[in-house]
C-alpha positions, 0 to 999 in steps of 0.5 A: 335716779342713783348711779346704779339704775343708770348702770343697770339701765344701760347693762339692759341696753346690751342685754345679749353682751351682757349676758354672755359676760356674766354667764362667762363668769358664772361658769368660772364661779361654778367651778370654783365653788364645785371644786371647794364644796367636793374638796371640803366634804372629801376632806371631812369624810376622810377625817378623824372627825367622821368616824367613831371609832379609833382602828380597823382591824383586819387580815393582814393585807392591804391597808387601802382595801381593808378600809375602803371594804369595811368603812366605805363599804367599796372593795370585798374583804381582803381576808378573813379573822377567826371569831374567837379572835374578837375574845382577845381584841376585847380583853385588851385593857386599852380597848373600850370597845371592840365591834366585829364586822361580817359582810360579803351579801348584798341586798336582792334589790339595788345590790345595797352591801349587808353588814352583819354586827352588833348593837354597839356599832349604833351606841359608838354613833355616826360621828364622834358628835353625833349619835345615830337617829333610828326611826322605828326599832333596834334589831332584836330578832336574827332576821330584823334589819336597820337600813339606810337612808338611800336604801330607803329611798332607793328601794322605796322601802319603809317600816315592815319592808321585807327582802331578801339577800344575794349571796356573794354580791350583785354579780352572783345569782344565788339569792338566799331563803331567808326573808329579812323585815325592815325594823328601823330606818337611819336618818341621813348621816352623809356615810356609807352608812346611808347605803347599807343595810344592817342585821345581826351578826347572829342573824348573818351566821345562821343565812343558809348557804354560808356552809364552812369550807373546811379545807379553806378555814383550816389554811385560814385558822393555820396560818393566823395562829402560825407564831402560837402552836399551841393555840393552833393545833387546839383550834384545828383539833376542834375543826376536825373534830366537828367536821368527822361529826358533820361527815357522819351526818346524813346527806342534805343535813343543813348545819345553821348554828355553827360554833365560834371556832367555825365562824370568821369575821372580815373586820374589828372596829376600835375604840380606845381609852379616851384619856390615852387614845393617841397612846394606845392607837398608835402602841395598838398599831405598832404592835399589829403591824409587827405582828404575825396575826392581823392589821390594825390601822388608823382608817384615816392614814390610808384615805389621807395618803390616797387623797394626798397622791391622788386626789390633791393634785386633781382638786388643784388643777380643777382649781387653777383651771376655774381661777384661769376661767375667771380671768377669762371672764375678767378680760370678756368683761374689760372688753365688753365694757371698752368696746362700748365706750366708742358707742357711748361717747354722745351719751356720757357727753349728754350726761356731763352737759346736763351737769354729771361730773365726771366722778359720776360718769366714772362711778357708772361705768365701774357699776356696770362692771361690778353689777356684771360680776356680782350678776355672774357671781351668784348665777354661778354660786347656784349653779356650783352648788347645782353640779354638786348636787348632780355630781353626788349622785353620780360619785355615789353611785360609781364610787360608794363616796356620799357628798352632801349636795347642800354643803357650804364651804366657808370659803365660798364667801371669798368669791365675791370679795374676789368678783368686786376686786376683778370687777373694779380692776377690770373696770377701771380703764373703760372707766377712766376712757369715759371719765376723760371724754371730750364733751365738746368734740362728742356733742 
């Protein structure tokens, strides 16, 4: 019988204290694994490698809210951009792709956000290195829709499913008359795309109930083009002419096909030239920051700032608490094995009398400590990922951020070497006590 087998039999003889000791280790490892995985996933989600565009252009206001609304679909849009402004953005030689977005409505079932956009959105890919994988077809008609994986699973929708939209979000009770049909389902991307329903931007503008508030629209256009009086006056002239024409129409007339001058965008995603990406991104951001019209922000900047100021400190506190729990677990292993030594002196003396050398006795006690840590570490690893699995659903529901419950953080591999070192450290003194056991006195 080898030393590990003897150590394992000794652990089984003390099943209850051994189980509780390993459970202490498991809880510490569980928290460490959960913190490491969540930290890694959040950092990846808030990094440039997770976003296939370089800038988000939106109305003047909070950069953080612009990113949360346009990229993560958590907050409402901070304002509107005139649709004609898209042509100015597309004309900039530094910009390769400019993708317009409109949003504000949600699905009737599940209150998932609706995003109206163009096919270029899907051509940019889910991440810079991973294209979208769509089961079904691309959007062809104004009332076609592509849904994210989470939407499909939560609402039990598939190709051919039909649904309606709620105007202005989940707090509204105004359901639009138009019925949309699912023509495509996205493969999981572990991003906000999974909880989004995409429709054609033209289809979004054709939805009834999106009537123009001319007074508000005129104020927005006037403020947006305030630094360009000639362009402002031309836009206002067009708007007022359309307003007068519609005022003369019979009561109850609905106008679904608005000209571009009456349309508004929530945001524009921008890709710059690959060869001069850093310079173009920096120059565009600076121009918009100093300009009067809109805001252009690298979506990673405000999110990294938020992570460092708030989430970073929380993550550090949780990690240190986990380490302290692990240290307390090490102390419990030491106490458990050390206290058992007084009951095992006769057992150890018999082993010595039967020819077992001191080194073997020493190794058996160390093996017990290592086994207890290893079992606890393995259980903690499983519990940690189980905790992430449970937390991913809660976090997605409460914040809109999606965590991959199967994500693996390479730093987890350090858990077992650290546990081994901890096991040797806390098992050394009990093993030394066994090594020094006086055979004659205990027999």
